[in-house]
C-alpha positions in Angstrom: -37.6 7.1 21.4 -37.7 10.1 18.9 -33.8 11.1 20.4 -32.7 7.4 19.4 -33.9 7.9 15.8 -32.7 11.6 15.1 -29.2 10.6 16.4 -29.0 7.6 14.2 -30.7 9.5 11.0 -27.2 12.0 11.7 -24.9 8.9 12.1 -26.3 7.4 8.9 -26.0 10.4 6.8 -22.8 11.5 8.2 -21.0 8.4 7.2 -23.0 8.0 4.0 -21.5 11.5 3.0 -17.5 10.6 4.4 -18.2 7.0 2.2 -19.4 9.0 -0.7 -16.5 11.3 -1.0 -14.1 8.7 -0.7 -16.0 6.8 -3.5 -15.9 10.0 -5.7 -12.6 11.8 -5.0 -10.3 8.8 -3.9 -11.6 5.7 -6.1 -12.9 7.8 -8.7 -15.9 5.2 -8.6 -18.5 7.2 -10.3 -21.3 3.7 -9.8 -20.4 3.2 -6.0 -20.9 7.3 -5.3 -24.0 7.8 -7.0 -25.1 4.4 -5.2 -24.1 6.3 -1.6 -25.6 9.3 -2.8 -29.1 8.0 -3.2 -29.0 6.1 -0.1 -28.4 9.3 1.7 -31.2 10.9 -0.2 -33.4 8.0 0.7 -32.7 8.3 4.3 -33.6 12.0 4.2 -36.6 11.4 2.4 -38.0 8.5 4.5 -37.9 11.0 7.5 -38.9 14.6 6.3 -42.2 13.6 7.3 -41.2 13.8 10.8 -38.0 16.3 10.6 -39.8 18.8 12.9 -40.6 16.5 15.5 -37.3 14.8 15.3 -35.6 18.4 15.8 -37.6 19.4 18.3 -36.5 15.9 20.3 -32.8 16.9 20.2 -31.3 17.9 23.5 -27.4 17.8 22.9 -26.8 20.1 25.9 -28.1 17.5 28.0 -27.3 14.5 26.4 -25.5 12.1 29.0 -23.6 10.7 26.2 -21.9 13.9 25.0 -21.0 15.0 28.5 -18.9 11.6 29.6 -15.8 12.6 30.5 -12.3 10.3 30.6 -13.1 8.3 27.8 -10.4 6.7 26.5 -10.4 6.8 22.9 -8.3 4.4 20.8 -5.2 6.2 19.0 -5.5 5.5 15.1 -3.7 6.5 12.1 -5.6 9.1 10.2 -5.6 7.7 6.9 -8.5 6.8 3.9 -8.4 3.0 5.4 -9.4 3.9 8.7 -11.7 6.4 8.0 -13.6 4.1 5.8 -13.8 1.3 8.3 -15.0 3.8 10.8 -17.6 5.1 8.6 -19.2 2.1 6.7 -19.3 0.2 10.5 -21.4 3.7 11.9 -23.2 2.9 8.5 -24.1 -0.8 9.5 -24.7 0.3 13.2 -27.0 3.1 12.5 -29.0 1.5 10.2 -29.8 -1.2 12.1 -31.2 1.3 15.1 -33.5 2.9 12.1 -34.6 -0.6 11.3 -35.5 -1.2 14.9 -36.9 2.0 16.3 -38.4 3.4 12.9 -39.3 0.4 10.9 -37.0 1.4 8.3 -36.6 -1.0 5.5 -33.4 -3.5 5.8 -32.5 -3.0 1.9 -29.8 -0.1 2.5 -28.0 -2.3 5.4 -27.8 -4.8 3.1 -26.7 -3.2 0.4 -23.8 -1.5 3.0 -22.1 -5.0 3.3 -21.6 -5.5 -0.8 -20.7 -1.7 -0.9 -18.2 -2.3 1.8 -16.5 -5.2 0.1 -16.3 -3.4 -3.2 -14.9 -0.4 -1.6 -12.5 -2.2 0.6 -10.8 -3.7 -2.3 -10.6 -0.8 -4.3 -9.0 1.1 -1.4 -6.5 -1.8 -0.8 -5.3 -1.3 -4.3 -5.3 2.2 -4.4 -3.1 2.3 -1.1 -0.6 0.2 -3.0 -0.5 2.7 -5.8 0.2 5.6 -3.3 2.6 3.7 -1.4 4.8 2.7 -4.8 4.3 6.2 -6.1 6.1 7.7 -3.4 9.1 5.4 -3.2 12.1 6.4 -5.0 15.3 4.5 -3.4 15.4 0.5 -3.2 17.7 -1.6 -1.5 18.2 -4.8 -2.4 19.6 -6.9 0.6 22.9 -9.1 0.5 24.3 -10.7 3.8 27.2 -12.5 2.1 29.4 -9.4 2.5 28.7 -9.4 6.3 30.6 -11.2 9.2 27.3 -11.6 11.0 23.8 -10.9 11.3 23.8 -8.3 13.4 26.6 -6.5 11.1 23.9 -7.2 8.5 21.0 -5.5 10.3 22.9 -2.7 11.4 23.5 -1.9 7.9 20.0 -2.3 7.2 18.9 -0.2 10.2 21.6 2.2 8.8 20.3 2.8 5.0 16.3 3.0 6.4 17.5 5.5 8.7 19.4 7.5 5.8 16.1 7.6 3.9 16.1 4.1 1.9 12.2 3.4 1.6 11.9 0.0 0.3 13.7 -2.9 1.1 14.0 -6.2 -0.4 15.4 -9.5 1.7 17.3 -11.3 -1.1 19.1 -14.7 0.2 19.4 -17.4 -2.3 21.7 -19.7 -0.3 20.5 -19.3 3.1 18.1 -22.1 4.7 14.1 -21.3 5.2 14.4 -20.8 8.7 17.1 -18.6 9.0 15.4 -16.4 6.3 12.6 -16.3 8.1 14.2 -15.1 11.4 15.9 -12.3 9.2 12.5 -11.4 7.6 10.8 -10.8 11.3 13.7 -8.7 12.3 13.9 -6.8 8.9 9.9 -6.4 8.9 10.4 -4.6 12.2 13.0 -2.4 11.2 11.2 -1.2 8.2 7.7 -0.7 10.1 10.3 1.5 12.4 11.2 3.7 9.3 7.7 3.6 7.5 9.4 1.8 4.8 8.0 -1.2 2.6 9.4 -4.8 2.7 9.6 -7.0 0.1 10.8 -10.7 0.1 12.5 -12.1 -3.0 11.1 -15.2 -4.8 9.6 -16.8 -1.7 6.0 -16.2 -1.6 5.9 -18.9 1.8 8.4 -16.6 3.4 6.7 -13.4 2.5 3.4 -14.4 4.0 4.8 -15.7 7.3 6.6 -12.8 8.0 3.7 -10.5 7.0 5.9 -8.7 4.3 4.4 -5.9 2.3 4.9 -8.0 -0.8 7.3 -10.5 -3.1 9.6 -9.8 -6.0 9.8 -12.5 -8.6 12.2 -13.3 -11.4 11.2 -14.3 -14.8 12.2 -18.0 -14.2 10.2 -18.0 -10.6 6.5 -19.1 -10.0 4.1 -17.2 -12.0 2.5 -14.1 -11.7 -0.9 -15.1 -12.0 -0.2 -17.8 -9.2 1.7 -15.4 -6.9 -1.5 -13.5 -6.8 -3.8 -16.4 -6.5 -1.8 -17.3 -3.3 -0.9 -14.0 -1.9 -4.4 -12.3 -2.8 -4.5 -8.4 -3.7 -3.5 -6.9 -0.8 0.5 -7.9 -1.3 2.7 -6.1 -3.9 4.0 -8.0 -6.4 7.1 -6.9 -8.5 8.6 -8.5 -11.4 12.5 -8.6 -12.8 12.4 -7.5 -16.4 15.0 -7.5 -19.1 13.4 -6.7 -22.1 9.9 -4.8 -23.7 8.4 -8.3 -24.1 8.8 -8.8 -20.1 7.4 -5.4 -19.2 4.5 -5.8 -21.3 3.6 -8.8 -20.1 4.1 -8.2 -16.3 2.3 -4.9 -16.3 -0.9 -6.8 -18.4 -0.6 -9.6 -15.7 -1.3 -7.1 -12.9 2.4 -6.7 -11.5 2.6 -3.6 -9.2 5.9 -2.7 -10.4 8.9 -3.8 -12.4 12.4 -4.1 -12.2 14.3 -2.7 -15.3 17.8 -4.4 -16.1 20.4 -4.9 -15.5 21.2 -1.6 -16.9 25.0 -2.0 -16.4 27.0 -5.5 -15.9 27.0 -6.4 -12.6 28.3 -9.5 -10.4 25.0 -10.2 -8.6 23.4 -11.4 -12.0 26.7 -13.0 -13.2 26.3 -14.0 -17.1 23.4 -11.5 -17.7 24.2 -9.2 -20.6 22.7 -5.7 -19.6 20.4 -4.0 -21.2 21.6 -0.8 -21.1 20.1 2.6 -21.2 17.7 2.0 -24.0 15.5 -0.2 -22.1 15.2 2.4 -19.6 14.2 5.3 -22.0 11.7 2.9 -23.5 10.3 1.7 -19.9 9.6 5.3 -19.5 7.9 5.9 -22.2 5.5 2.8 -22.5 5.1 1.5 -18.6 2.4 3.0 -16.6 3.1 1.2 -13.6 6.1 2.0 -11.4 9.4 0.7 -12.5 12.6 0.8 -10.9 16.1 0.8 -12.7 18.7 -1.6 -11.3 22.1 -3.3 -11.9 25.5 -1.6 -11.0 23.9 1.8 -10.4 26.2 4.1 -8.3 26.4 7.8 -7.3 28.6 8.3 -10.3 26.3 6.9 -12.8 22.9 7.9 -11.8 22.6 11.3 -13.7 22.6 9.0 -16.9 19.9 7.0 -15.6 17.7 9.8 -14.8 18.1 11.2 -17.7 17.1 8.5 -19.7 14.3 8.4 -17.6 14.3 6.7 -14.7 12.7 8.3 -11.3 13.3 5.5 -9.1 16.5 2.8 -8.6 17.2 0.1 -7.1 20.8 -1.0 -5.6 23.0 -3.4 -3.7 26.3 -2.9 -3.6 26.6 0.4 -3.8 25.0 0.5 -0.1 25.5 -3.0 1.4 29.2 -3.0 0.2 30.1 0.4 0.6 32.4 2.1 3.1 30.4 5.1 3.2 26.6 4.1 2.5 24.8 7.2 4.3 27.0 9.5 1.6 25.8 7.1 -1.2 22.2 7.4 0.0 22.5 10.8 0.3 23.9 11.2 -3.6 21.1 9.0 -4.6 18.3 10.8 -2.6 19.5 14.3 -3.6 19.3 12.8 -7.8 16.2 11.2 -7.4 14.3 14.0 -5.4 
């Protein structure tokens, strides 16, 4: 029985250390980090009197579990979320064993359930921030310029292959059924190229096709309602046209904003362009990622970048271009 206790002490303290590092260095959560540290010290102190006996019981060389061959392990991406999930479950399982075999109080295991919820929520929020922080070129799609959905999807695939790293499905005229069918296909393409997939306006369709997020206009459903329906895991972006819009979106919990239209654009008929001054203001005052948008082309992007933008969203320069790969290459060379 000592060997069972010994191995589960090791599992518990190893898992607590891994979780503590995530709380400390990834989430910057001092309270949670201290809580995990105290749990680790409690376990060590609880068994300190038995340390020598437990150590003598250890027999790693002859442990049949160590020497089992040909165990098929699940292939998992190494990232913070998966490391967290593995270690929180390892912690809970080993704490249960210590309760069963060593009569250790169940308090720590019950604490771990609360910690699991709090840390996972924090990790998901941080993952969104990390994912958005790395994106530079945002493609807003428009199928009107294509003769078929196949041509439309081919252009999207080409754009993703060429370096577009966030894509929005924007269809104002098509029925929901067709948008959903396109959404599933674009979701797959985006996954293949590790790009984020956003749906314009339709939070219902975003949920159905399992998009990464939704983009809302000023006249769409409110940010608070969208968040209530979609939850914290979905990315929510907002179009803004002035500083008041930006402040409201940022304070309301938007994950990113669109800033524009910077120049006059046929995709927003009747909308007066905000010009580069609003881009300059956003660069100095907005604390979440923003994408400058509105007739941004390879020949004017230098001005947009000089105004302070490090991310842009484009439509026609890619969707309507005869040389989309060249334009994407030019955009990325400037933005990077």
